[in-house]
DSSP file (Angstrom, degrees, kcal/mol; ACC not computed):
  #  RESIDUE AA STRUCTURE BP1 BP2  ACC     N-H-->O    O-->H-N    N-H-->O    O-->H-N    TCO  KAPPA ALPHA  PHI   PSI    X-CA   Y-CA   Z-CA
    1    1 A M              0   0    0      0, 0.0     2,-0.1     0, 0.0     0, 0.0   0.000 360.0 360.0 360.0 144.2   55.3  103.2   62.4
    2    2 A A        -     0   0    0      1,-0.1     0, 0.0     0, 0.0     0, 0.0  -0.377 360.0-107.8 -77.3 155.3   57.5  105.1   64.8
    3    3 A Q        -     0   0    0     -2,-0.1    -1,-0.1     1,-0.1     3,-0.0  -0.632  36.4-110.9 -83.1 139.5   61.0  106.2   63.9
    4    4 A P        -     0   0    0      0, 0.0     2,-0.6     0, 0.0    -1,-0.1  -0.340  30.6-109.2 -68.4 150.9   63.9  104.3   65.7
    5    5 A I        +     0   0    0      1,-0.2     3,-0.1    -2,-0.0     0, 0.0  -0.699  39.5 172.3 -81.1 123.2   66.0  106.2   68.3
    6    6 A T        +     0   0    0     -2,-0.6     2,-0.3     1,-0.3    -1,-0.2   0.626  62.4  23.8-108.3 -18.0   69.4  106.8   66.8
    7    7 A E        -     0   0    0      2,-0.0     2,-0.6     0, 0.0    -1,-0.3  -0.998  65.1-137.6-148.9 149.2   70.9  109.0   69.4
    8    8 A I        -     0   0    0     -2,-0.3     2,-0.7    -3,-0.1    -3,-0.0  -0.917  18.3-147.1-108.2 124.9   70.4  109.7   73.1
    9    9 A K        -     0   0    0     -2,-0.6    -2,-0.0     3,-0.0     0, 0.0  -0.811   7.7-148.8 -95.6 120.0   70.5  113.3   74.1
   10   10 A K        -     0   0    0     -2,-0.7     2,-0.2     1,-0.1    -2,-0.0  -0.717  28.8-110.2 -84.7 130.6   72.0  113.9   77.5
   11   11 A P        -     0   0    0      0, 0.0     2,-0.5     0, 0.0    -1,-0.1  -0.440  31.2-137.3 -64.6 127.4   70.4  116.9   79.2
   12   12 A L        -     0   0    0     -2,-0.2     2,-0.3     1,-0.0    -3,-0.0  -0.743  15.9-151.9 -88.6 125.9   73.1  119.6   79.4
   13   13 A L        -     0   0    0     -2,-0.5     2,-0.0     1,-0.1    -1,-0.0  -0.727  15.9-118.4 -96.8 146.0   73.1  121.4   82.7
   14   14 A S     >  -     0   0    0     -2,-0.3     4,-2.7     1,-0.1     5,-0.2  -0.307  34.5-102.2 -72.0 166.9   74.3  125.0   83.0
   15   15 A E  H  > S+     0   0    0      1,-0.2     4,-2.1     2,-0.2     5,-0.2   0.888 124.6  49.2 -59.0 -40.0   77.3  125.7   85.2
   16   16 A E  H  > S+     0   0    0      2,-0.2     4,-2.3     1,-0.2    -1,-0.2   0.908 111.4  48.2 -67.0 -43.2   75.0  126.9   88.0
   17   17 A E  H  > S+     0   0    0      2,-0.2     4,-2.3     1,-0.2    -2,-0.2   0.879 110.4  52.6 -65.5 -36.9   72.7  123.8   87.7
   18   18 A E  H  X S+     0   0    0     -4,-2.7     4,-2.3     2,-0.2    -2,-0.2   0.918 109.8  47.9 -65.1 -43.3   75.8  121.6   87.8
   19   19 A K  H  X S+     0   0    0     -4,-2.1     4,-2.3     1,-0.2    -2,-0.2   0.905 111.4  50.9 -61.2 -42.3   77.1  123.3   91.0
   20   20 A Q  H  X S+     0   0    0     -4,-2.3     4,-2.1     2,-0.2    -2,-0.2   0.899 109.7  50.0 -63.7 -40.4   73.6  122.9   92.6
   21   21 A Q  H  X S+     0   0    0     -4,-2.3     4,-2.4     2,-0.2    -2,-0.2   0.912 110.5  49.8 -63.7 -43.3   73.5  119.2   91.7
   22   22 A K  H  X S+     0   0    0     -4,-2.3     4,-2.4     1,-0.2    -2,-0.2   0.890 110.0  50.8 -63.8 -39.6   77.0  118.7   93.2
   23   23 A L  H  X S+     0   0    0     -4,-2.3     4,-2.5     2,-0.2    -1,-0.2   0.897 110.3  49.3 -64.8 -40.4   75.9  120.5   96.4
   24   24 A E  H  X S+     0   0    0     -4,-2.1     4,-2.2     2,-0.2    -2,-0.2   0.907 111.7  49.0 -64.9 -41.4   72.8  118.3   96.7
   25   25 A D  H  X S+     0   0    0     -4,-2.4     4,-2.3     2,-0.2    -2,-0.2   0.912 112.8  47.8 -63.2 -42.5   74.9  115.2   96.2
   26   26 A L  H  X S+     0   0    0     -4,-2.4     4,-2.6     2,-0.2    -2,-0.2   0.901 110.7  51.0 -65.8 -41.7   77.4  116.3   98.8
   27   27 A T  H  X S+     0   0    0     -4,-2.5     4,-2.2     2,-0.2    -1,-0.2   0.908 111.3  48.4 -61.8 -42.0   74.6  117.2  101.3
   28   28 A S  H  X S+     0   0    0     -4,-2.2     4,-2.2     2,-0.2    -2,-0.2   0.914 111.7  49.5 -64.3 -43.3   73.1  113.7  100.8
   29   29 A L  H  X S+     0   0    0     -4,-2.3     4,-1.5     2,-0.2    -2,-0.2   0.902 110.9  49.9 -63.2 -42.2   76.5  112.1  101.3
   30   30 A L  H  < S+     0   0    0     -4,-2.6    -1,-0.2     1,-0.2    -2,-0.2   0.906 111.4  48.8 -63.0 -42.0   77.1  114.1  104.5
   31   31 A A  H >< S+     0   0    0     -4,-2.2     3,-0.8     1,-0.2    -1,-0.2   0.879 111.1  49.9 -67.0 -37.4   73.7  113.1  105.9
   32   32 A D  H 3< S+     0   0    0     -4,-2.2    -1,-0.2     1,-0.2    -2,-0.2   0.776 119.4  36.6 -72.3 -26.0   74.3  109.4  105.1
   33   33 A N  T 3X S+     0   0    0     -4,-1.5     4,-2.4    -5,-0.2    -1,-0.2  -0.137  73.9 130.5-119.5  36.9   77.7  109.3  106.8
   34   34 A E  H <> S+     0   0    0     -3,-0.8     4,-2.3     1,-0.2     5,-0.2   0.906  73.6  48.5 -59.7 -45.9   77.2  111.7  109.7
   35   35 A E  H  > S+     0   0    0      1,-0.2     4,-2.0     2,-0.2    -1,-0.2   0.922 112.9  47.3 -64.0 -44.6   78.6  109.3  112.4
   36   36 A A  H  > S+     0   0    0      1,-0.2     4,-2.5     2,-0.2    -1,-0.2   0.910 112.4  50.1 -64.1 -41.5   81.7  108.5  110.4
   37   37 A L  H  X S+     0   0    0     -4,-2.4     4,-2.7     1,-0.2    -1,-0.2   0.889 108.1  52.9 -64.4 -39.2   82.3  112.2  109.7
   38   38 A N  H  X S+     0   0    0     -4,-2.3     4,-2.1    -5,-0.2    -1,-0.2   0.903 110.6  48.2 -62.4 -40.4   81.9  113.1  113.3
   39   39 A R  H  X S+     0   0    0     -4,-2.0     4,-2.6     2,-0.2    -2,-0.2   0.932 111.8  49.0 -64.7 -45.5   84.6  110.5  114.2
   40   40 A I  H  X S+     0   0    0     -4,-2.5     4,-2.7     1,-0.2    -2,-0.2   0.932 112.1  48.1 -60.6 -45.7   86.9  111.7  111.6
   41   41 A L  H  X S+     0   0    0     -4,-2.7     4,-2.3     1,-0.2    -1,-0.2   0.869 110.8  52.3 -64.2 -35.8   86.5  115.3  112.7
   42   42 A G  H  X S+     0   0    0     -4,-2.1     4,-2.3    -5,-0.2    -1,-0.2   0.917 110.8  47.2 -63.9 -43.5   87.1  114.2  116.3
   43   43 A I  H  X S+     0   0    0     -4,-2.6     4,-2.6     2,-0.2    -2,-0.2   0.929 112.2  49.3 -64.1 -45.0   90.3  112.4  115.3
   44   44 A V  H  X S+     0   0    0     -4,-2.7     4,-2.2     1,-0.2    -1,-0.2   0.891 109.9  52.5 -62.4 -38.9   91.5  115.4  113.3
   45   45 A G  H  X S+     0   0    0     -4,-2.3     4,-2.5     2,-0.2    -1,-0.2   0.916 109.8  48.0 -62.3 -43.4   90.7  117.7  116.3
   46   46 A E  H  X S+     0   0    0     -4,-2.3     4,-2.1     2,-0.2     6,-0.2   0.920 111.2  50.6 -62.9 -43.8   92.8  115.5  118.6
   47   47 A L  H  X>S+     0   0    0     -4,-2.6     5,-1.9     1,-0.2     6,-0.8   0.888 111.1  49.3 -61.5 -38.5   95.7  115.4  116.2
   48   48 A N  H ><5S+     0   0    0     -4,-2.2     3,-0.9     1,-0.2    -1,-0.2   0.916 109.4  51.0 -66.6 -43.2   95.5  119.2  116.0
   49   49 A D  H 3<5S+     0   0    0     -4,-2.5    -2,-0.2     1,-0.3    -1,-0.2   0.857 109.9  50.9 -62.4 -34.6   95.5  119.5  119.8
   50   50 A M  H 3<5S-     0   0    0     -4,-2.1    -1,-0.3    -5,-0.2    -2,-0.2   0.606 115.2-117.3 -78.9 -11.5   98.5  117.3  120.0
   51   51 A G  T <X5S+     0   0    0     -3,-0.9     4,-2.1    -4,-0.6    -3,-0.2   0.537  78.8 125.2  88.3   7.0  100.4  119.3  117.4
   52   52 A V  H  ><S+     0   0    0     -5,-1.9     4,-2.7    -6,-0.2     5,-0.2   0.900  71.7  51.0 -67.7 -40.2  100.7  116.5  114.9
   53   53 A L  H  > S+     0   0    0     -6,-0.8     4,-2.5     2,-0.2    -1,-0.2   0.896 110.3  49.4 -65.6 -38.7   99.0  118.4  112.1
   54   54 A E  H  > S+     0   0    0      2,-0.2     4,-2.4    -6,-0.2    -1,-0.2   0.915 112.4  48.2 -64.9 -42.0  101.4  121.4  112.6
   55   55 A A  H  X S+     0   0    0     -4,-2.1     4,-2.3     2,-0.2    -2,-0.2   0.915 112.4  48.6 -64.6 -42.5  104.4  119.0  112.6
   56   56 A A  H  X S+     0   0    0     -4,-2.7     4,-2.3     1,-0.2    -2,-0.2   0.911 111.1  50.4 -63.5 -42.1  103.1  117.3  109.5
   57   57 A D  H  X S+     0   0    0     -4,-2.5     4,-2.3     1,-0.2    -1,-0.2   0.908 110.5  49.5 -62.0 -42.3  102.6  120.6  107.8
   58   58 A S  H  X S+     0   0    0     -4,-2.4     4,-1.8     1,-0.2    -1,-0.2   0.889 110.2  51.0 -64.1 -39.3  106.1  121.7  108.7
   59   59 A M  H  < S+     0   0    0     -4,-2.3    -1,-0.2     2,-0.2    -2,-0.2   0.893 109.8  49.7 -65.6 -38.8  107.5  118.5  107.3
   60   60 A I  H >< S+     0   0    0     -4,-2.3     3,-1.2     1,-0.2    -2,-0.2   0.908 110.5  50.2 -66.0 -40.6  105.6  118.9  104.0
   61   61 A Q  H 3< S+     0   0    0     -4,-2.3     3,-0.3     1,-0.3    -1,-0.2   0.846 117.4  40.4 -65.1 -32.7  106.9  122.5  103.8
   62   62 A A  T 3X S+     0   0    0     -4,-1.8     4,-2.6     1,-0.2    -1,-0.3   0.052  77.0 123.9-103.7  24.7  110.5  121.3  104.4
   63   63 A K  H <> S+     0   0    0     -3,-1.2     4,-2.3     1,-0.2    -1,-0.2   0.841  72.8  51.0 -58.9 -37.0  110.3  118.1  102.3
   64   64 A E  H  > S+     0   0    0     -3,-0.3     4,-2.2     2,-0.2    -1,-0.2   0.921 112.1  46.1 -68.0 -42.7  113.3  119.1  100.1
   65   65 A K  H  > S+     0   0    0      2,-0.2     4,-2.3     1,-0.2    -2,-0.2   0.918 113.6  49.5 -64.3 -43.1  115.6  119.8  103.1
   66   66 A I  H  X S+     0   0    0     -4,-2.6     4,-2.6     1,-0.2    -2,-0.2   0.904 109.9  51.4 -63.5 -41.4  114.5  116.6  104.8
   67   67 A S  H  X S+     0   0    0     -4,-2.3     4,-2.7    -5,-0.2     5,-0.2   0.915 109.8  49.6 -61.3 -43.9  115.1  114.6  101.6
   68   68 A K  H  X S+     0   0    0     -4,-2.2     4,-2.3     2,-0.2    -2,-0.2   0.912 112.5  47.3 -62.3 -42.6  118.6  116.0  101.3
   69   69 A I  H  X S+     0   0    0     -4,-2.3     4,-2.5     2,-0.2    -2,-0.2   0.928 112.9  48.8 -64.8 -44.5  119.4  115.2  104.9
   70   70 A A  H  X S+     0   0    0     -4,-2.6     4,-2.4     1,-0.2    -2,-0.2   0.922 112.4  47.7 -62.6 -44.8  118.0  111.6  104.6
   71   71 A L  H  X S+     0   0    0     -4,-2.7     4,-1.9     1,-0.2    -1,-0.2   0.890 111.6  51.0 -64.0 -38.7  120.0  111.0  101.4
   72   72 A H  H  < S+     0   0    0     -4,-2.3     4,-0.4    -5,-0.2    -2,-0.2   0.927 111.9  47.0 -63.2 -44.2  123.2  112.4  103.0
   73   73 A Q  H >< S+     0   0    0     -4,-2.5     3,-0.9     1,-0.2     6,-0.2   0.890 112.7  49.2 -65.6 -39.3  122.7  110.1  106.1
   74   74 A I  H 3< S+     0   0    0     -4,-2.4    -1,-0.2     1,-0.2    -2,-0.2   0.849 109.5  52.1 -69.4 -33.2  122.0  107.0  103.9
   75   75 A S  T 3< S+     0   0    0     -4,-1.9    -1,-0.2    -5,-0.2    -2,-0.2   0.446  81.4 118.7 -86.9   1.9  125.1  107.6  101.7
   76   76 A R  S <> S-     0   0    0     -3,-0.9     4,-2.2    -4,-0.4     3,-0.4  -0.377  73.9-118.8 -66.8 147.8  127.5  107.9  104.7
   77   77 A E  H  > S+     0   0    0      1,-0.2     4,-2.9     2,-0.2     5,-0.2   0.878 109.0  55.5 -59.6 -43.4  130.3  105.3  104.7
   78   78 A P  H  > S+     0   0    0      0, 0.0     4,-2.1     0, 0.0    -1,-0.2   0.904 111.5  45.3 -58.6 -38.0  129.4  103.7  108.0
   79   79 A L  H  > S+     0   0    0     -3,-0.4     4,-2.6    -6,-0.2    -2,-0.2   0.915 113.0  48.4 -72.1 -41.7  125.8  103.0  106.9
   80   80 A T  H  X S+     0   0    0     -4,-2.2     4,-2.5     1,-0.2    -1,-0.2   0.889 111.4  51.8 -65.5 -36.0  126.9  101.7  103.5
   81   81 A N  H  X S+     0   0    0     -4,-2.9     4,-2.6    -5,-0.2    -2,-0.2   0.919 109.8  49.5 -62.1 -42.9  129.4   99.5  105.2
   82   82 A L  H  X S+     0   0    0     -4,-2.1     4,-2.8    -5,-0.2    -2,-0.2   0.924 111.4  48.3 -61.9 -44.9  126.7   98.2  107.5
   83   83 A I  H  X S+     0   0    0     -4,-2.6     4,-2.3     1,-0.2    -2,-0.2   0.927 113.5  47.0 -62.3 -44.8  124.4   97.5  104.6
   84   84 A N  H  X S+     0   0    0     -4,-2.5     4,-2.4     2,-0.2    -1,-0.2   0.894 112.6  50.2 -64.3 -39.2  127.2   95.7  102.7
   85   85 A T  H  X S+     0   0    0     -4,-2.6     4,-2.9     2,-0.2     5,-0.2   0.927 111.1  48.4 -64.5 -45.0  128.1   93.7  105.8
   86   86 A L  H  X S+     0   0    0     -4,-2.8     4,-2.7     1,-0.2     5,-0.2   0.890 111.3  50.5 -62.9 -39.0  124.4   92.7  106.4
   87   87 A M  H  X S+     0   0    0     -4,-2.3     4,-2.0    -5,-0.2    -1,-0.2   0.921 113.0  46.0 -65.5 -42.2  124.1   91.6  102.8
   88   88 A G  H  X S+     0   0    0     -4,-2.4     4,-2.2     2,-0.2    -2,-0.2   0.914 114.1  48.0 -64.4 -43.4  127.3   89.5  103.0
   89   89 A A  H  X S+     0   0    0     -4,-2.9     4,-2.6     1,-0.2    -2,-0.2   0.910 111.8  49.1 -64.9 -41.6  126.2   88.0  106.3
   90   90 A S  H  X S+     0   0    0     -4,-2.7     4,-1.9     2,-0.2    -1,-0.2   0.873 109.3  53.2 -67.2 -34.6  122.7   87.2  105.0
   91   91 A S  H  X S+     0   0    0     -4,-2.0     4,-1.0    -5,-0.2    -1,-0.2   0.924 111.5  45.9 -63.2 -43.9  124.3   85.6  101.9
   92   92 A G  H >X S+     0   0    0     -4,-2.2     4,-1.0     1,-0.2     3,-0.5   0.901 111.6  51.5 -65.2 -41.0  126.5   83.4  104.1
   93   93 A L  H 3< S+     0   0    0     -4,-2.6     3,-0.3     1,-0.2    -1,-0.2   0.834 103.8  58.3 -66.4 -31.5  123.5   82.5  106.3
   94   94 A M  H 3< S+     0   0    0     -4,-1.9    -1,-0.2     1,-0.2    -2,-0.2   0.805 106.1  49.8 -67.8 -27.1  121.5   81.5  103.3
   95   95 A K  H << S+     0   0    0     -4,-1.0    -1,-0.2    -3,-0.5    -2,-0.2   0.717  94.4  94.3 -80.7 -21.8  124.2   78.9  102.4
   96   96 A A  S  < S-     0   0    0     -4,-1.0     3,-0.0    -3,-0.3    -3,-0.0  -0.391  86.8-107.8 -75.5 147.8  124.2   77.5  105.9
   97   97 A D     >  -     0   0    0      1,-0.1     4,-2.6    -2,-0.1     5,-0.2  -0.622  24.7-141.3 -72.3 123.9  122.2   74.4  106.8
   98   98 A P  H  > S+     0   0    0      0, 0.0     4,-2.5     0, 0.0     5,-0.2   0.852  99.2  51.9 -59.2 -36.4  119.3   75.7  109.1
   99   99 A E  H  > S+     0   0    0      2,-0.2     4,-2.3     1,-0.2     5,-0.2   0.918 111.9  45.7 -67.3 -41.9  119.5   72.6  111.3
  100  100 A V  H  > S+     0   0    0      2,-0.2     4,-2.6     1,-0.2    -1,-0.2   0.908 113.2  50.4 -66.8 -41.4  123.2   73.0  111.9
  101  101 A T  H  X S+     0   0    0     -4,-2.6     4,-2.6     2,-0.2    -2,-0.2   0.921 111.2  48.2 -62.6 -44.1  122.9   76.7  112.5
  102  102 A A  H  X S+     0   0    0     -4,-2.5     4,-2.6    -5,-0.2    -1,-0.2   0.909 112.4  49.2 -62.9 -41.9  120.1   76.2  115.0
  103  103 A K  H  X S+     0   0    0     -4,-2.3     4,-2.4     2,-0.2    -2,-0.2   0.906 111.8  49.2 -63.7 -41.0  122.2   73.5  116.8
  104  104 A L  H  X S+     0   0    0     -4,-2.6     4,-2.5     2,-0.2    -2,-0.2   0.920 112.3  46.9 -64.9 -44.2  125.2   75.8  116.9
  105  105 A V  H  X S+     0   0    0     -4,-2.6     4,-2.2     2,-0.2    -2,-0.2   0.919 113.5  48.4 -65.2 -43.1  123.2   78.7  118.3
  106  106 A N  H  X S+     0   0    0     -4,-2.6     4,-2.4     2,-0.2    -2,-0.2   0.900 112.5  49.3 -63.4 -39.7  121.5   76.5  120.9
  107  107 A S  H  X S+     0   0    0     -4,-2.4     4,-2.5     2,-0.2    -2,-0.2   0.905 110.3  50.1 -65.5 -41.2  125.0   75.1  121.9
  108  108 A A  H  X S+     0   0    0     -4,-2.5     4,-2.3     2,-0.2    -2,-0.2   0.892 110.9  50.1 -64.6 -38.4  126.4   78.6  122.1
  109  109 A T  H  X S+     0   0    0     -4,-2.2     4,-2.2     2,-0.2    -2,-0.2   0.923 111.2  48.0 -65.1 -44.0  123.5   79.6  124.4
  110  110 A A  H  X S+     0   0    0     -4,-2.4     4,-2.3     1,-0.2    -2,-0.2   0.901 111.4  51.5 -62.8 -40.0  124.0   76.6  126.6
  111  111 A G  H  X S+     0   0    0     -4,-2.5     4,-2.6     1,-0.2    -2,-0.2   0.893 108.9  50.2 -63.8 -40.4  127.7   77.4  126.8
  112  112 A M  H  X S+     0   0    0     -4,-2.3     4,-2.4     2,-0.2    -1,-0.2   0.893 110.3  50.4 -65.5 -38.5  127.1   81.0  127.8
  113  113 A N  H  X S+     0   0    0     -4,-2.2     4,-2.0     2,-0.2    -2,-0.2   0.927 112.3  46.6 -64.1 -43.9  124.7   79.8  130.5
  114  114 A E  H  X S+     0   0    0     -4,-2.3     4,-2.0     1,-0.2    -2,-0.2   0.907 112.8  50.0 -63.6 -42.2  127.3   77.3  131.8
  115  115 A A  H  X S+     0   0    0     -4,-2.6     4,-2.5     1,-0.2    -2,-0.2   0.888 108.1  53.6 -65.5 -38.8  130.0   80.0  131.7
  116  116 A N  H  X S+     0   0    0     -4,-2.4     4,-1.7     1,-0.2    -1,-0.2   0.910 107.4  50.7 -60.8 -42.8  127.8   82.5  133.6
  117  117 A E  H  X S+     0   0    0     -4,-2.0     4,-0.9     1,-0.2    -1,-0.2   0.903 110.9  49.2 -61.9 -41.0  127.3   79.9  136.3
  118  118 A Y  H >X>S+     0   0    0     -4,-2.0     4,-1.0     1,-0.2     3,-1.0   0.923 107.2  54.2 -65.3 -43.5  131.1   79.4  136.6
  119  119 A V  H 3<5S+     0   0    0     -4,-2.5     3,-0.5     1,-0.3    -1,-0.2   0.861 103.0  58.2 -59.5 -35.6  131.8   83.2  136.7
  120  120 A K  H 3<5S+     0   0    0     -4,-1.7    -1,-0.3     1,-0.2    -2,-0.2   0.790  99.7  58.2 -65.5 -27.7  129.4   83.5  139.7
  121  121 A T  H <<5S-     0   0    0     -3,-1.0    -1,-0.2    -4,-0.9    -2,-0.2   0.823  93.0-145.9 -73.5 -29.5  131.4   80.9  141.7
  122  122 A G  T  <5 +     0   0    0     -4,-1.0    -3,-0.1    -3,-0.5    -2,-0.1   0.606  42.3 153.1  76.1  10.6  134.6   83.0  141.5
  123  123 A K      < -     0   0    0     -5,-0.6     2,-0.4     1,-0.1    -1,-0.2  -0.353  41.4-126.5 -73.5 155.5  136.8   79.9  141.3
  124  124 A K        -     0   0    0     -2,-0.1     2,-0.5     0, 0.0    -1,-0.1  -0.816  16.2-128.0-102.5 142.2  140.2   80.0  139.6
  125  125 A V        -     0   0    0     -2,-0.4     2,-0.2     4,-0.0     3,-0.0  -0.792  24.5-152.3 -91.5 125.2  141.1   77.4  136.9
  126  126 A S     >  -     0   0    0     -2,-0.5     4,-1.9     1,-0.1     5,-0.1  -0.522  25.9-113.2 -91.2 164.1  144.4   75.7  137.6
  127  127 A A  H  > S+     0   0    0      1,-0.2     4,-1.9     2,-0.2     5,-0.1   0.878 119.4  51.5 -62.5 -38.1  146.7   74.3  134.9
  128  128 A L  H  > S+     0   0    0      1,-0.2     4,-2.6     2,-0.2    -1,-0.2   0.897 108.2  51.1 -66.7 -40.4  146.0   70.7  136.2
  129  129 A A  H  > S+     0   0    0      1,-0.2     4,-1.8     2,-0.2    -1,-0.2   0.856 108.6  53.0 -64.6 -34.0  142.2   71.4  136.0
  130  130 A L  H  X S+     0   0    0     -4,-1.9     4,-0.7     2,-0.2    -2,-0.2   0.908 110.6  45.7 -67.1 -42.0  142.7   72.6  132.4
  131  131 A I  H >< S+     0   0    0     -4,-1.9     3,-0.8     1,-0.2     4,-0.4   0.907 113.0  50.2 -67.5 -41.2  144.6   69.4  131.4
  132  132 A K  H >< S+     0   0    0     -4,-2.6     3,-1.5     1,-0.2     4,-0.5   0.834 100.9  65.0 -64.5 -32.0  141.9   67.2  133.2
  133  133 A A  H >< S+     0   0    0     -4,-1.8     3,-1.1     1,-0.3     7,-0.3   0.785  88.5  67.8 -63.8 -26.2  139.2   69.1  131.3
  134  134 A L  T << S+     0   0    0     -3,-0.8    -1,-0.3    -4,-0.7    -2,-0.2   0.783  95.6  56.1 -64.2 -25.0  140.5   67.7  128.0
  135  135 A N  T <  S+     0   0    0     -3,-1.5    -1,-0.3    -4,-0.4    -2,-0.2   0.658  82.9  99.6 -79.6 -15.8  139.4   64.3  129.2
  136  136 A D  S <> S-     0   0    0     -3,-1.1     4,-2.9    -4,-0.5     5,-0.2  -0.596  73.5-142.2 -71.0 123.8  135.8   65.6  129.7
  137  137 A P  H  > S+     0   0    0      0, 0.0     4,-2.2     0, 0.0    -1,-0.2   0.845  98.9  51.2 -59.8 -34.6  133.9   64.4  126.6
  138  138 A D  H  > S+     0   0    0      2,-0.2     4,-2.0     1,-0.2     5,-0.1   0.928 113.7  43.4 -67.8 -44.1  131.9   67.7  126.4
  139  139 A V  H  > S+     0   0    0     -6,-0.2     4,-2.6     2,-0.2     5,-0.2   0.919 114.5  50.6 -65.9 -43.4  135.0   69.9  126.6
  140  140 A N  H  X S+     0   0    0     -4,-2.9     4,-2.7    -7,-0.3     5,-0.2   0.894 109.7  50.6 -62.1 -41.2  136.8   67.6  124.2
  141  141 A R  H  X S+     0   0    0     -4,-2.2     4,-2.5    -5,-0.2    -1,-0.2   0.915 112.1  47.1 -63.0 -43.7  133.9   67.8  121.7
  142  142 A A  H  X S+     0   0    0     -4,-2.0     4,-2.5     2,-0.2    -2,-0.2   0.896 113.3  47.7 -67.2 -40.8  133.8   71.6  121.9
  143  143 A I  H  X S+     0   0    0     -4,-2.6     4,-2.7     2,-0.2    -2,-0.2   0.913 112.8  49.0 -66.9 -41.9  137.6   71.9  121.5
  144  144 A G  H  X S+     0   0    0     -4,-2.7     4,-2.5    -5,-0.2     5,-0.3   0.916 111.7  49.4 -62.1 -42.7  137.5   69.6  118.5
  145  145 A F  H  X S+     0   0    0     -4,-2.5     4,-2.5    -5,-0.2    -2,-0.2   0.936 112.1  48.5 -60.3 -46.2  134.7   71.5  117.0
  146  146 A G  H  X S+     0   0    0     -4,-2.5     4,-2.5     2,-0.2    -2,-0.2   0.903 111.4  49.1 -62.5 -42.9  136.6   74.8  117.5
  147  147 A L  H  X S+     0   0    0     -4,-2.7     4,-2.1     2,-0.2    -1,-0.2   0.925 114.7  44.1 -63.8 -44.3  139.8   73.4  116.0
  148  148 A H  H  X S+     0   0    0     -4,-2.5     4,-2.6     2,-0.2    -1,-0.2   0.845 111.4  54.7 -70.8 -32.2  138.0   72.1  112.9
  149  149 A F  H  X S+     0   0    0     -4,-2.5     4,-2.5    -5,-0.3    -2,-0.2   0.942 110.3  46.2 -61.4 -47.0  136.0   75.3  112.7
  150  150 A L  H  X S+     0   0    0     -4,-2.5     4,-2.5     2,-0.2    -2,-0.2   0.873 111.2  52.5 -63.9 -37.5  139.3   77.2  112.6
  151  151 A K  H  X S+     0   0    0     -4,-2.1     4,-2.2     2,-0.2    -2,-0.2   0.942 112.3  44.6 -64.2 -47.2  140.8   74.8  110.1
  152  152 A G  H  X S+     0   0    0     -4,-2.6     4,-2.2     1,-0.2    -2,-0.2   0.891 113.3  50.9 -63.3 -39.8  137.8   75.3  107.7
  153  153 A M  H  X S+     0   0    0     -4,-2.5     4,-2.1     1,-0.2    -1,-0.2   0.902 109.2  51.0 -65.0 -41.3  137.9   79.0  108.2
  154  154 A G  H  X S+     0   0    0     -4,-2.5     4,-1.4     2,-0.2    -2,-0.2   0.902 109.5  50.5 -63.1 -41.6  141.6   79.1  107.4
  155  155 A K  H  X S+     0   0    0     -4,-2.2     4,-0.9     1,-0.2     3,-0.3   0.925 111.7  47.5 -62.0 -43.7  141.0   77.2  104.2
  156  156 A A  H  < S+     0   0    0     -4,-2.2     3,-0.3     1,-0.2    -1,-0.2   0.844 108.1  55.8 -67.0 -33.1  138.3   79.5  103.1
  157  157 A L  H  < S+     0   0    0     -4,-2.1    -1,-0.2     1,-0.2    -2,-0.2   0.804 102.1  57.6 -68.8 -28.0  140.4   82.6  104.0
  158  158 A E  H  <        0   0    0     -4,-1.4    -1,-0.2    -3,-0.3    -2,-0.2   0.797 360.0 360.0 -72.8 -27.5  143.1   81.3  101.6
  159  159 A E     <        0   0    0     -4,-0.9    -1,-0.2    -3,-0.3    -2,-0.2   0.482 360.0 360.0 -70.1 360.0  140.8   81.2   98.6
């Protein structure tokens, strides 16, 4: 009866044979992907002609200086104020009812369009026309909205 196999011996290649095997594998890979490699080399050539590779290389060489400049710019007070303001505004917008917000934005847009049309006429508003405008239901609704908006805003400012 034959003896059972208890270990598998992997053929050990010399350093030279290993290099030769890697070169054969690379040659085979290059031959199998010739079209893709030609495209890649074409793209790299175009990038080089445009100066993109030189710019990228310069950026890599100056990465520490660029990082310092970027961190300095980000930490400036105007930018941190902007970030804090945006965070506060987004927090407030998240609390708002989307339907009411959409209605308000649409109403403001319609109001700006109407105001633009009036400005084009060049007419002057008289005191009597202003008093008569209070009887217009659309104007009255907008003024009432504005007054109650200001009242709510004042209450919130007191807190």
